[in-house]
N, C-alpha and C positions, 0 to 999 in steps of 0.2 A: 536779246533775242529770247523768246519764251516758247514753251510747248503749247501749241494751240491746235494743230491739225494732226489728226491720227487716222491712218488708214488701217482698217481691220479687215483681215482676210481669212475667212472660215467657210467651209462648205455646209456647215449645220446652220439654217436659218435660225433656230432658237438661240444658239450661241451668238450668232452675229447680233441679233436683236438685244439679247441680255448685255453683251459687252458694249454695244453702241449706246444703249440707254443709260448704262452705268457711267460711261465716260462723259456722256453729254449732260445727264442731269446732276450727278454728284461731282463730276469733274469740271464741268464747264467747257469741255473740249469741242471742237468741230470734228465731226466723224464722217468718214465716207467709208462704207462697208461693200465689200466685194465677195462673191461666193466661190471664187475660184482664183488660182493663180494667173490664168489667162486674162480674166476680167481685171485683175489688179494691174497687171502689166499693160493692158490696153488703156486704162485710166492714167497710168504714170506716163505712157508714151504720148498720150493726148495733152500732157502739160501739167497734170496735177502733181504737185510736190508736197508731200506731207512732211511733217517735223519728225514723225516717228511711225514705223510700221509694226503692227501686231499681227504675227503670222502664224496660222494653225500649222502643225507639222503633217498630220495625216489627212491628205485630201486626195480624192481620185484624179486620175489623168496627170496632174502636175502637183506633185506633193510640195511640202514647204521648203525642203532643201533645193529642189529644182526652181522653185519660184525664187528663193534667195539668190541662187546663182544668176539667173536671168535678170533679177532686179539690179544686181551689182554691174550689169553691163549698160543700164540705162544712164545716160549722161546726167550728171548732177545728182544722182541717187547714191553714189558710192559712199558717201560720208553721212548718210542719214542712218540713224540707229534702227536696227531690225531686231525685234524680240520675238521669240517663238512662244506661243501658248499651247501647250500640250498636256495631255494625260500621261504621256509616255515619257518618263524622265529616268533614263539609265545613265550611270556615270560615263560609260564609254561613249554613248551617243552625245552626251552633253559636250565632252571634250571635242569630239569630232565636229559638232555644230559650231563650237566656239572657233575652232581653227578655220572655219570657213567664213567666220565674220559675223556670226550672231551676237548681238550685244548682250542679252540676257535670255534665260529660259524661265518662263513663268508657268506654274502648273495649273491644270484643271483638275478638280473644281477650284474656284477661287472665290475669296470674299471681295465684294465690291470695293469697300474701302481700302483693302490692301492692294487691289489691282491698280487703283489710281496712284497710291503711294509708291508702288513698285515701278510703274511707268514713269513718274516724275524722276525718281532716283535714277532709273536706267538712262533716261534721256540725259540727265546731268552728268552721269559717269561716262556715257559712251559717246557722246556727240564729239565730233572732231571740230575744233574751232575753225571757222572759215577765215582764210586769209584774203585780205583786201588786195 
């Protein structure tokens, strides 16, 4: 199994575009980008299953934590690594997010090459092997 499909969820169109282009052009990934937690959940409920989710923390209406919690209720998604991408990285919040099941917390701003390497490493380290 390889990392191929990534769901990017961020309310900022410029960030969505930059992350998507970076992951597609430099990483060779298939990317689906959504602008809100609700839109991401709709995609997942309609059958889209990514190998990894890259989720913004600070979004209006449904923030990253609420989105994470709702995603964990979607059948088949419990074991998919979810990484937060955020400019807000405080030790107490990181510990709380990890206790909720976040795989990794990646910071904004980011280097495109580093982002790809971080996602590959996160996916390898955090995915739970599927049992047959």
